C-alpha positions in Angstrom: 56.8 114.3 39.8 56.6 115.7 43.4 58.6 114.2 46.2 56.7 111.9 48.5 56.7 113.2 52.0 56.8 111.0 55.1 53.8 111.0 57.4 54.1 111.8 61.1 53.7 108.1 61.9 56.5 107.1 59.6 58.8 109.7 61.1 58.0 108.4 64.6 58.7 104.8 63.6 62.0 105.8 62.0 63.1 107.7 65.1 62.3 104.8 67.3 64.3 102.4 65.2 67.3 104.8 65.4 66.9 105.3 69.2 66.8 101.6 70.0 70.6 101.4 69.6 71.4 104.4 71.9 72.8 103.8 75.4 70.5 106.2 77.3 66.7 105.7 77.3 64.8 108.1 75.2 61.4 109.3 76.0 58.9 107.9 73.5 55.9 109.6 72.1 52.6 108.8 73.9 51.1 107.1 70.9 53.5 104.1 71.1 55.6 102.8 74.0 59.2 101.9 73.1 61.0 99.3 75.2 64.2 100.6 76.9 67.3 98.8 75.6 70.3 98.3 77.9 73.4 96.3 77.6 76.7 95.9 79.4 80.2 94.8 78.5 82.3 92.5 80.6 84.9 94.3 82.8 87.7 92.0 81.8 88.3 89.4 79.1 89.7 86.4 80.9 88.7 83.7 78.4 90.6 84.5 75.2 90.3 82.2 72.3 93.5 80.2 71.8 94.4 79.5 68.3 97.2 77.0 67.8 98.8 76.8 64.4 101.8 74.9 63.3 104.2 77.5 62.2 106.3 76.4 59.3 109.0 78.7 57.9 108.5 79.5 54.3 111.8 79.4 52.4 111.8 81.2 49.1 114.8 82.0 47.0 114.9 85.6 45.9 117.3 86.7 43.2 118.2 90.2 42.5 120.2 91.1 39.5 122.7 93.9 40.0 122.3 95.2 36.5 118.6 96.3 37.1 119.5 98.6 40.0 122.7 100.2 38.6 121.3 103.7 39.1 120.7 103.0 42.8 124.4 103.0 43.6 124.9 106.4 42.0 121.9 107.9 43.8 123.1 106.6 47.2 126.6 107.9 46.6 125.2 111.4 45.7 122.9 111.3 48.7 125.8 110.4 51.0 128.1 113.1 49.6 125.3 115.8 49.8 124.5 114.8 53.4 128.2 114.9 54.4 128.7 118.3 52.8 125.7 119.7 54.7 126.9 118.3 58.0 130.4 119.5 57.4 129.2 123.0 56.6 127.0 123.2 59.7 130.0 122.1 61.9 132.2 124.8 60.3 129.6 127.4 60.8 129.2 126.5 64.5 132.9 126.4 65.1 133.6 129.7 63.3 130.8 131.7 64.8 131.0 130.2 68.3 134.0 132.3 69.3 
């Protein structure tokens, strides 16, 4: 089944619908006259909507069992030792090769 092609008039009307949103006026074809669309934004927003809500603190009790995160202490210890070793090595290299 062949693809249905748009007529010239359909293309013009589609183009006009798209150009109505643009900021600058676009010259319209001579068959139809399109109205120029302009709009402006306020320079400053003085009247801001004020929303007042009663803020009530939500108190929820959170319990964390230490047994679930036992691996975390080992990982943090290894990370601290590795970071300390790297920093110490860099300091030794700077001190030894500075002179």
